Every structure is written in C-alpha cells, then in structure tokens.
C-alpha positions in Angstrom: 53.6 20.4 -52.2 54.0 24.1 -51.8 52.7 26.1 -48.8 51.6 28.7 -51.4 48.4 27.7 -53.0 47.1 29.8 -55.8 43.5 29.7 -57.0 43.4 30.7 -60.6 39.8 31.8 -61.2 39.0 31.9 -64.9 36.0 33.5 -66.5 34.4 33.0 -69.9 36.7 34.8 -72.2 39.2 33.6 -74.9 42.3 33.9 -72.7 40.9 31.1 -70.5 42.0 28.8 -73.3 45.6 29.7 -72.4 45.3 29.1 -68.7 48.0 26.4 -68.8 50.4 29.3 -69.5 49.4 30.9 -66.2 49.7 27.5 -64.4 53.2 27.0 -65.7 54.3 30.5 -64.8 52.8 30.2 -61.3 54.3 26.7 -60.7 57.8 28.1 -61.7 57.3 30.7 -59.0 56.6 28.0 -56.3 52.8 28.0 -56.3 50.6 24.9 -56.0 47.9 25.9 -58.5 44.2 25.0 -58.5 41.9 26.2 -61.3 38.4 27.3 -60.7 36.3 28.1 -63.8 33.0 29.9 -64.2 30.4 28.0 -66.2 31.1 30.2 -69.2 34.9 29.5 -68.9 34.3 25.8 -69.6 33.9 26.7 -73.3 37.6 27.6 -73.4 39.3 25.8 -70.5 41.3 22.7 -71.5 40.2 20.7 -68.4 42.4 17.6 -69.0 45.5 19.7 -69.6 44.9 21.8 -66.6 44.2 18.8 -64.4 47.5 17.2 -65.6 49.4 20.5 -65.1 48.1 21.2 -61.6 47.5 17.7 -60.2 44.1 18.9 -59.1 40.6 18.7 -60.5 39.3 21.8 -62.2 36.3 23.0 -60.2 33.3 24.8 -61.7 30.5 24.0 -59.2 29.9 24.0 -55.5 30.4 20.7 -53.8 27.6 19.0 -51.8 27.7 19.9 -48.1 28.7 16.4 -47.1 31.5 16.1 -49.6 35.1 16.7 -48.6 37.1 19.5 -50.1 39.3 18.2 -52.9 41.5 21.3 -53.1 43.8 22.8 -50.5 42.8 26.2 -49.2 44.2 29.1 -51.1 46.8 31.5 -49.9 46.3 33.8 -52.9 43.9 34.2 -55.8 44.3 35.5 -59.4 41.0 36.2 -61.2 41.9 36.2 -64.8 40.6 36.7 -67.3 37.9 38.6 -65.4 34.8 39.4 -67.4 32.5 42.4 -66.9 29.9 39.9 -65.6 32.2 38.6 -62.9 33.5 42.1 -62.0 30.1 43.5 -61.5 28.7 40.5 -59.5 31.8 40.4 -57.4 31.6 44.1 -56.6 27.9 43.5 -55.5 28.8 40.5 -53.4 26.9 38.0 -55.4 27.9 34.4 -54.8 25.7 32.5 -57.4 28.7 30.4 -58.7 31.6 28.7 -57.0 34.0 31.1 -58.6 32.1 34.1 -57.2 31.6 32.5 -53.8 35.3 32.0 -53.5 36.4 35.5 -54.5 33.8 37.2 -52.4 34.9 35.1 -49.4 38.5 35.8 -50.2 38.0 39.5 -49.5 36.5 38.6 -46.1 39.4 36.3 -45.4 41.9 39.0 -46.2 43.7 36.9 -48.9 45.9 38.5 -51.5 43.9 38.9 -54.7 44.8 40.2 -58.1 42.4 40.6 -61.0 43.1 41.1 -64.7 39.9 42.5 -66.4 39.3 41.3 -69.9 36.4 42.5 -72.0 35.7 44.4 -75.2 35.8 48.2 -74.7 32.0 48.6 -75.1 31.2 46.2 -72.3 33.9 47.8 -70.2 32.5 51.3 -70.8 29.4 50.5 -68.7 29.7 52.9 -65.7 29.4 50.1 -63.1 32.5 48.4 -64.3 34.8 51.2 -63.2 32.7 51.7 -60.0 33.1 48.0 -59.1 36.8 47.9 -60.0 37.3 50.9 -57.7 35.4 49.2 -55.0 37.5 46.1 -55.3 40.7 48.1 -55.1 39.4 49.9 -52.0 38.9 46.4 -50.5 42.5 45.4 -51.3 42.2 43.7 -54.7 45.1 44.5 -57.0 43.7 45.5 -60.4 46.1 44.9 -63.3 45.7 47.0 -66.4 43.4 49.8 -67.4 39.8 48.9 -68.1 39.5 51.9 -70.5 42.1 50.6 -72.9 40.6 47.2 -73.7 40.1 45.9 -77.2 37.4 46.1 -79.9 34.9 43.3 -80.0 36.5 40.1 -81.4 39.9 41.8 -81.6 41.6 40.8 -78.4 44.8 38.7 -78.5 44.3 35.9 -76.0 47.8 34.5 -76.6 49.4 37.7 -75.3 47.3 37.8 -72.1 49.4 39.3 -69.2 49.4 36.3 -66.8 52.8 37.3 -65.5 51.6 40.8 -64.6 48.8 39.3 -62.6 51.2 37.1 -60.7 53.6 40.1 -60.1 50.7 42.1 -58.7 49.6 39.2 -56.4 53.1 38.7 -55.1 54.1 42.3 -54.4 54.2 43.3 -50.8 
C-alpha cells in the first residue's frame, strides 16, 4: 500500500466512463486510488472494473455515523470530470453529496487538489462558473484547462480526457 492516497472524484459526464484510465495512470505513479462518484456519475462509472483496479469499493453516498471508514484518508484529490453543477456547489461550500462533502473538507484540510472542468461551452458560459473556478484557485485548487474552450453540446471526446494533466497539476510543488 502506498502512503500516497488519491481520491478520484468523478462527476456525471461521459469521461467518467473512462475513469479506469485515470486509475491506471495514478497507480503507475505510486498512488493508492479510491474512486468517489457523484450520483450522476454512476450512469458512466464502471463500478466493478474500478473496484477491481483500485482494490477499494467505489463510494457514492455518505456512510452511517456508526459505520467504519472503508477507504484510507486521502493525501491528494483529483476532481475529474468536474461538471458545472459540482464546480458551482463546491465554490458555494455546499456539501449535499459525499463527493462535495469531501472536496469542500479537503480545502479546509489543506490537501493538494486539482480539478479538470468538463462541460459544454453553453453551461460553462454561465458567469458563476468562472467566478467559482477563480475562487477555487484562490483557495489553492489547481485548475486544469480553460473553461472558455470547452466543447459544443454532445461533441466532447471522452476518450481523450486529460487525466495525466490533472495528475501532473496535483503533483507539482
């Protein structure tokens, strides 16, 4: 087991279907990887493949207060793909899902965090998206990519998602 534990937080977007690629890349870099999905991400996540690849259960919900933690604590977090919904809730400090609770808490813990926004350009054009990405950067979150250059609706290429760029951003000093 590695002393570097990555929480890969996946949101509900097509690249989540390729999260095993991120797991393989991160494991090759020495990370013990745990996958956390938003409820919407479950439409794309291959839970059995991710469980096998990581050796950990994929979590989507809060545990009961009396249940033990089944995942080791994170030493870094990659939020990818990060939807407009998650970016805006995260920037507002909303913790209504396990994924949001963990990434809001990670800022308070001072953990290294990287985020790769993924949305169509019309959702991303909403003024609060850039406001919240700027807030997240001010709070130490490393934003990968330019929100203003995202794809047309239904035109993204989830197979070419920049997982390695997110890991690079997370690992830089």
